[in-house]
N, C-alpha and C positions, 0 to 999 in steps of 0.2 A: 682197207681195214687198218685202223690204228693199232697201237700196242694193246695187248690183252694182258691185264694184270690180275692175278688171283690172290686174294688175301686169305691165307689159311690160318684158322684159329682152332681152339678146342681146349679141353682141360689139360692140366699138367700130366705129361706122360701118356697122352692119348694117342700117339702115333703121328703127330704133325710132321716130324722130321722124316719119318719113313715115307709118308705119302709124298712129301716134297721131293724126296730122292727118286721116287718112281717117275714123278713128272720130269725131273731132270734127264731121265733116260729117253724122254720124248723130245729132247732138245729144248726144254724150258730153261730159261735163265732163272736161277734161284737165289734167294737171299734169306738168311735166318736172323731174326732180331736177337736170339740168344747168342749167336756168334758175334753179332755186333757188340753186345754188352760185354762178352768175354774179352773182346779186343779192347774195349774201353777201360777194362780193369787193369790192363797191362801198364807197368811203370812207365811214366813219360808221356802217356797218352793224355788227351784232353779230359777224358773221363776220369782217369786216375787223379789228375790235378784237382778236378772238381770234387771228387769224392773225398780226397784227403783234407780238403778245405773244410769239410763238414766236422772234422775232428771226432769221428765216431770211435768210441773206446774199444780197443783190442782188435781192430780190423787189419792192422798191419803186422806181418811176421817179422822175424829178426832181421831179414834182408830188405825190408821195406816194401815187400809185395803185399797186395791185398789178399787176405785169407778169404777165399770164396765161401768156405763153410761158415765162417764167423759172420760174413756179410749176409749170407742166406738166413742164418739164425736170427739176426737182428731184423731183417726185412719182414720175415714172416712171424716174428715174435712181438714186434712193436709197431703199431699202426703209424704213430707219429714219425718214427725213423723211416718207415717204408715210404711215407709221403714225401719226406725230405729227399730220399734217394731218388725217387721217381721224378721229382721236380728238377733234380740235378741231371739225371741220366736221360730221361725221355726226350728232351729237345735234341740231344746229340744223336739218339737213335733215329728220330724222325727225320733229321737232316740227311742221315745216311740213306734212309729209305727213299726219300725224295730224289736224292742225287742218283740212286740206282735206277729208279723209274725214268728219270729224265734222260739218262744215258742209254737206255734201251734202244736197239735198232727199230726202225718202223716195221710194222707187220710181224713183230716178234710176240712170243708167248712167254710169260714169266710168272713166278709165284713168290710171294713174300710170306714167310712164316712169322706170324705176329700173335703171340699168346693174348695180349691185351688189345686186340684189334678193335673191338667195340668200345671197350673201356676208355681207350685213348682217342676214339673218334676217327681212326684211320681208315675206315671203310671207304671214306670219300676219295681216297687215293687209288682205289681198286675198281677194276671193271666188274668183277664178280667177287663174292665172298663164299668161303666154304668152311663149315664147321666139322671137325672130326669128332664124332661121338664115340666114346668108350665107357663101358660100365665102371661105376666107381670101384668095384672090387678089383677090376683089372688094373686100373690106374694105381690103386693102393699097393698092389703086388709089385708093379713095376717101379714105383717110388722106393719101396723098402729095398729092392735089389739094387737100385741105382745109388741111393744115399745111405742105406743102413740106418734109417730113422725110425722113430716110433710112430704108432697109429695116431697119437695126439699131435705130433709134429706134422703129420701128413694132413690131418684135419685143418690145421692152421694154414698150410700151403693152399689147400683146395679152397679154403674160405676167402682167399684174397681175390679170387676171379669172379666174374659175372656168372650167375646161375646158368648152367649149360643149356637148360631148356630155352632160356631167353636168347642165348647165342644162336641156337638152332632156328628160332623164329625170325631172327634178324638176318640170317644168311640166305643167300641165293641157292646154295646147295648144302646138304647134309650127307656126310659120308659115315656110314656105320662101321666102325672098326671093332667088331665083336668076335672075329675068328683069327685065322692065321695070317702071317705076313703075306703068304701067297694070295689069299683072298683079298687082302688090302691092295696088292698089286693089280689084281684083276679089276677091282673097282676104280683104281687110278686110270687104267687103260680105258675103261668105259667112260670115265669122266672126260678124258681128253677127246674121245670121239664125239661126245655131246657138245663140247666147246667148239670143235671144228664145225659142227653141223650148225650151231647157233650163229657163228660168225659168217658162215656161208649164207644163211637165211637173212642176216642183217644186211649183207652185201647186196642180195637181190632186192631187198626192200628199199635200199637207198637209190636204186636205179630208176 
């Protein structure tokens, strides 16, 4: 069996990180695209240098650090700026994901949390893909608590992603996150059991 890489996607605040954290307890190697982006925003990084070269108005604070809230407002409020930022940052994120997968030990299991998995055509890097589905009302509540933003701002954020129904159709697995975190953990446990079984069947078929 080669490396098994799961691409995890879903709506904003749908529970992707929680699901990945449960897989990590099963000894999965994990990587978050959001964490990669956060590191690329740090002063002195390749991402920081690339973003500051765009000369976006008001994104730097008095210490020269990138103001994440301002950047978020620009990205979700202006399509042209979002496309500029994506063209600048996405290649750096993809390079890190490819390096992570390349460096995985043989016969290992890993998951990569990628909000724009299908939008960026990164499913080709994965063995399987899984979409975490959460009702819009649940995502809206989580986003209001996380960012203290208005319903209008949330609509803009959610509107930048592929329709969740299409993501679900494109995925190998769909995880319904409609209950408690405990229920999501149980689904992660069952998901891992299915993966192990699939790989065992594949191994038999190859003989």
